[in-house]
N, C-alpha and C positions, 0 to 999 in steps of 0.2 A: 265521636273520636276527636281528640284535640290535635291540631296541627301546630307544629313548632315553627312559627313564622320566622323567628330569629335564625334558626338552623337553615331554613330554606333561603333566606336572604344571603346568609354566608355562603351557602353552596352556589347560589346564582352568581354572586360576586366573584367567587373563586373561579368558576367556569368561564365567566366573561374575561377576567384577567388572563387566564390561561390561553384563551382563544386570541386575545390581543397580542400575545407573545408568539403564539405558534403560527398564526396566519401570515405575518410578514416573512417568517422563516420559510414557510411553504412556498410563498410567492417567489422568494429568491432562488429556491431550489428549481422551481419550474422555469424561471427566467434564465437560469444557468444553462439549461439545455439549449436555449436559443443563442446565448452569448458565447459559449465555449466554441462552437464552430466558427463564429466570427473572429474570435481571438486566434484560432488556428489559421484562419485566412490571412491575418496580419503577418504571420510568419512566412507564409507563401509569397506574399506581396513585398516583403522587405527589400529584395533586390531592386524593386521598381520604386516603391514609396515606403518610407518609414512611418509607421503609425505608433504613437506613444501615448501613454496614459499617465496623467499626473494629478496633483491635488494642491490646494492652497489652504492654509489656515486663515480665515477671514475675520475672526473675532477680535484680533488685536491689530491696531492700525500700523504699528511699527513693522511687524513681521509681514503683514499683508502687502504694504506698499513696497518694502524692500524686495521681498521674494518675487513679486510680480515684475518689477523693473529688472531684477537680476536675471530672471528667465528670459526676458525679451533681449537683453544685451548679450547674455550668454549664447542664445540661439544664433544671433548674428555672428558672433566671433567663432563659434564652433561649426559654422557652415551647415547648420541644420535648417536652413531656410526652406528646404523642400520637405521637411518632416511635417506630418499632419498630427498635431498634438491636441488631445482632448483632456480637459481638466474637470475634476469633480470638486464642487464647493459645498460645504455644509455649515450649518449654524447661522447665527444672526450676523449680518455684515456690520462691522464696526463703523463704517461710513458709507452711506448709500451712494454718494457720488463716486467714490473710489471704486465701489462695486460696479457702477455703471460704466466707468472707464474700462474696467477689467473685462466686462462682458462684450464690449465692442472691439477689444484688441486681441482677445483669445477666445477659443471655443470652450464654453463652460456648460456643464450639465449639473443640475442641483440634486439629482438622485442617481441611483444605480452605482454608488461608490463601491459596492461589493465587486464590481468588475476589476478593481485594483487587486483584490485578493485572488480572483480567478486567474488573472494574468500571471501571478506569482506561481501558480500551480503548473504552468506550462514551461517547456524549455525556452531558453533565450529570453527570459522575462526581463532581465536588466536592460536589454536592447530596446525594450518596448515600454519602459517606465521613465518618468521624470520625477526625481526626488527634489523637493523645494529646498532652498537655502537654509531654512530654519532647522531642518533635520540633517543637514550636512555640515553646517558651520555656524549654527545659532544666528543665522541671518547676518553674516559678516562677509565682506568681500575679500576673502583670503587669497583669491586668485587674481586680484587686480583688474577685474572686468570693467568696473566703472571708469577707471583711468584710461581705458582704451576705447571707450564709446561715449557718444552723447546720449542724452536722455531719450528713452523710447516711449514713455508715457506722454501723451500729448493732449492739449486742449483743442477743441474745435474752435473755429473762428468766432462763432456766436458766444461760446463760453468765455473766450478771451475778452470779447467786447463787454460781456456781462460783468466780468471782474473789473475792467477799466471804468465802467459806468458806476460801479459801487464806489470806487475811489473818488470819482468825480462828485458823487453825492456827499462826500465828506469834505469837499473843497480841495481835493488833491488832483494833480494832473499827472501825465505820464512821466514827467521829469522828477516828480517828488519821490524821494527815496524813503522806503518804509522798512521797518524792522519788526520781526515777529518774536515775541517773548513768550516762551513756553516753560513754565515753572511747575514742577511736579508737586502735587499733594495727593492725599489718599482718597479724595472724594469720588473720583471717576470709577475706580475699581470697586469701591463699596457699593455704589449705586448700580453699576452695569453687571456686576457679578456677585449678587447678594448671597449666593449659596457657597461662595468660596472664601477662604481666609487668605488675605494678602498682607496682614500686619507685619510679616517678616520682611516686607519691602519698604517699610516706613522710614528706614534709615536713608532712603533716597530722597525724602521730602526736603523742601527748602522754604524758608519764610519769604513770602512775596514782598513784604515791606522792606526787605533789605535791598531791593532793586530800584527803589524810588529815586535815589540819587543818580543812578545810571540812566534811568528814563529821562530825568531832567537834563542830564548832560547831552543825551542824544537829541532831545527836543531843541536845546540851545544850538546844536549843530545842524538843525534843519530837518532831522529825521522824524517821521511820524512813527509812533510805536503802537502796535497792536498787542495787547495782553491776550494770548491765546488760551484755549481750553474748552473742552466740551462740557465738563462738569468740574467745578472748582469749589473749594471750601470757603474762600473769603473773597469779598469784593475788594477792588483796589481803586480808591477814589483819589483822583489826581486832577487838579484844576489846570488843564492845559488843552489848547486847541489841537495839539499834535499828539494826543494820546486817546486811545479808546480801550476801555475794559471790555473788549469784544466778547470774552468768555461769559460776561453777565449782561450782554446787550440783546436787544430784540432783533438785531440784524443777523445774528449768528445762524449759520446754515452749514450743512455738510459740504456743499459746493465751495463756500468761502473758506472753510477749514483747509481744504486742499489748495485752492487757488492762491490764497495769501501765502501759505508756506512755500509754494512753488515759485512765487514771483517776488518774494522779498529781496531786499538788497543783501541782507544777511539775517540769520536767525540766532537767537540766544536760547539755550536750552539746558536743562539739567539731566537730559537723557530720558525723555518722556514717552517716546514712541512716535509722536507726530513729527518730531524732527527728522524722521527718516524721509518724509516728503521733501524736505529741503535737500537732504542728501541725494535722493534719486534725481532731483532736478539740478544737481551739481552746484548748489549754493554754499557759500561760506557759513560756517557755524561756530559760535563761541559757546563751548560747553563749560558750565560752572557747577560747583558743588557736586562733582562727579565721583561716584564710588561704585565698585572698586576700580581703581585707576588702571589696573592691568588690562582691562577690557575696553579702554578708551578707543575712540574712533580714529584709527590710523589709516583707513581706506579713503577718507576724504582729504585730499591734499590742502584744502582750504578750511581746515578745521583746527582750532586750538582748544585745549582742555585745561581747566584749572580744577584740581582735585580737592575734595574735603580732606582735612588733615586728620590723622589718627593719633590720639593721645593715649598714653598708658594709664591715665587716671591719677598719676602721682607727680611726675616731674618732667617728663619729656615727650616729644613727638616721635612717632615711629618712622624710621627711614624707609625708603622704597626697598632697599636691600633686605631690611628686617621684615617688611610686609611679605615679601616673597618667601623668605625663610620660614615665617610663621604661617604661611599659606592663607593670608588675608587677601585672596586673589580672585575670588568670584562671588557671585550672589549667595551661594550656599554657605560660604565661610562667614558671611556677615550676619547670618541668622543667629549665630551663637557667639558673636563677637564679645570679648571681655573688655575691649578697649572703648574709648569714647571717640565719636566722630564729631569733628568741629566744623561748623559751616563756614564758608568763606565770609570774611568781613565785608562791609559795604565798600571799603577801599579796595580790597582784592577784586571784588566784582567789577568795580569801575576801571581798575587798571587793565583787566583782561579785555573789557569792552573797548577801551581806548586802543589797546594793542591790535585787535582785529580790524578796527576801523582804519588804523594807520597802515596795516599790512595790505588791506584791500586797496587803499588809496595810492600807496607808494610802491607796491610790489612786495613780494614776500622775501625781503632782503634781511639778512641777519648780520650782526656784528661778530667779530672774532670771538668775543666772550660768549655770545649766545650760541654760536656754532659749537664751541667746546662743551658747554653745558648740555646741549642737545645730544652730542656724541656720548657724553657720560650717561645720560638717561638711557639711550638705546643699548649701551653696553650692559647695563643692569637689567633692563627689561628682557633682553634676549636670553638671559640666564633662566628665566621662568620656564619650567618644564612644559607648560601648556601654551607657550607663546604661539606656536603654529596653528593651534585650533582657532585662535581669534585674530591672527594677523598674517599678512603676506610675509613670506620669508625675507623679502627685501623691503620691508615696511619703512625702513629709515630713509629710503630714497623717494623723494617727491611724495611725502606722506603727511597725514595729520600729526600734530605734535602737541607736547605740553606747552603751556603758555610760557613765553620767554620771561615775562614780567614775574611770574610765579617762581621760576627757577632762580632768577637773579636775587630774589628776596628770601629764598629758602634753600640756599646752597647746601646746608647740612642734610637736606632730604636725600641728596645723592651720595652721601658718605658711606 
């Protein structure tokens, strides 16, 4: 009698795959009988101690850093200091050092995230859950939490010493001011998430060579510049003792990625994600080549933004008012954009960097003309129907703004 080996192999593989799917489900069902009584107990204990369950998305550094800091600041402001919060994390951490900080400042569990779903099955579930900022406001401080608090994520003394010793190894001392330059390209997402398609975000990319003049300017002013990035497309070769292409260096580490962005004099970014580290440590940021401009950073009062220009492809640039009317206002709309996005020129980049340097040095003082232009900008941006999703309702007060240099040279943008 002949035995159909192929058929038996298929049958065995099918059975194995079925078991691999069923066994975890059976395990969760059995564990549910243990955890449900415990969840009921949290309701009974609520008058004495509030136990909450939450989660964080840890695969992308911008959301991870912001949401973690936002939780800690929000907890302090909302007088939930006595709450006992348990967080579930899943997936590969985007940065091992940030993950380390997270685990020492909050209670984290890497498994049993199905408890979150069990919690929703019981009464009063909302009182016992914490929803991260990414799912409430796309990781935006629409409540003005950061303005009311100092940073909650902290370095240990030995970590701060390690960062300072790294600077010393480069010939820098504690008085040397350094700037972090984080310019987006597509390399990181391609390598870290090979199974996902992110080409619709390519409009956010920027040419690193356009920043060379600005790096030289900062070097001439005595600033050391680190070109940041975990994975980048191109090297940046610059003959200067005050510049390091850190992204392509052998000294790069998850620790320094965080420490440098947290301790820089100011950061320059195109909206890359890692700039949120500078945000949560309340550092000034100069955003360049930013799109879409409607979701610019208004929650950091020490941030200025210079947008990419949008051209109709024929004869004119699109005004801010027209961008809002045509709904060129979020990442989704740029996936099918019929217009052309024009990168900031080398001079526009340099002007914005000079501006933030002067603002930090001399105080954030504006001329009458600059105040009027900013007021015109806010009047237009407030008309956007999605404004409150991304910005605090009083964002125009003590807020991040559009670059004054950009507005003065592009007054027609506000018509």
